[in-house]
N, C-alpha and C positions, 0 to 999 in steps of 0.2 A: 504494500500500500504506500502511495506516495506521501511525502510530507504535507503537500497541499490538502490531500484528502483527510489526513489526520487533523490538520488545522481546522478544516471545515467541520469535521465531526465534533471536535472540541468546542467550536463556536456554537454549533447547534445544541450541544449539551448545556453550555452556559446559558444560552437563551431560554431553553426549557426550564432551567433552574430559576432564572429571573422571572418567569411567569408565575412562580409560586409566590404568593403575597400574604401579607398580614391580614388583609381584609378578604374574607372568604368569597364575598360577592364579586370581588374583582378577579380573584383567581379562577372562579368557575367560568368566567368569560374568556380570560386570557389563555388558559391551558388548552381548552378544546380548539380555540381559534388557531393557536400555534400548531397544534397537532394536525389539524385538518386543512388549514389554508396557507400556512407560512410558505411552504415550498412552491406554491403556485403564484405567489405575489411577484410583482415586478421588482427589479432591484431597488427602485426608488421607494416602493412601499415597504420592502424589507427594512430599509434604513429608517423609515418612519416608525415601523413597529418597534425597532430597537430604541428609537427616541422615546416612544410611548413608555417603554419599560423603565426609562430613566425618571419618569414622573412619580410624584408622590401618590401613594395608595388612596389617600383621601380625595385628591383631585380626580383620579380615575373613577372612584366611586361616584362622585358628583356627576361626572360626564356620562357614565354608563347608566345612571338612574335618571338622566335627563333633568337634573336639578340645575346644571349649568353646562356651558359649552366651552371648549378650549378657546383661548383668545387667538392662538395661532391656527391659521387655516390648514396647515399640513397636519397638525395634531387632530383637528376636527375631522379631517378626511380619514385618518386611520381609525379614529374612534367609530366613525360611521361604518367602516368596514368590519370592525369587530362586532358591532351591534347587528350588522346585516346577517351575520351567521346565526343569530338567535331567531331572526325572522324567517329563515329558510328551513 
């Protein structure tokens, strides 16, 4: 196995781990989205998902429960993608 494949696998493992959150309501959205949809995302959306994982759990909870919206359009886009998984 090449070093690049090992690096990619490690990156995927780290992302999967970062989907685990302190607020269960956030985790139950992130983990299935990651497992089911991450590999099919465009490169840009993959980066946005990683950016989303850098956000605070409380902020994501507010966004996922429609109590507020991200101020940044790119975060609003990835939040809508995560939420669209629930609707399908």
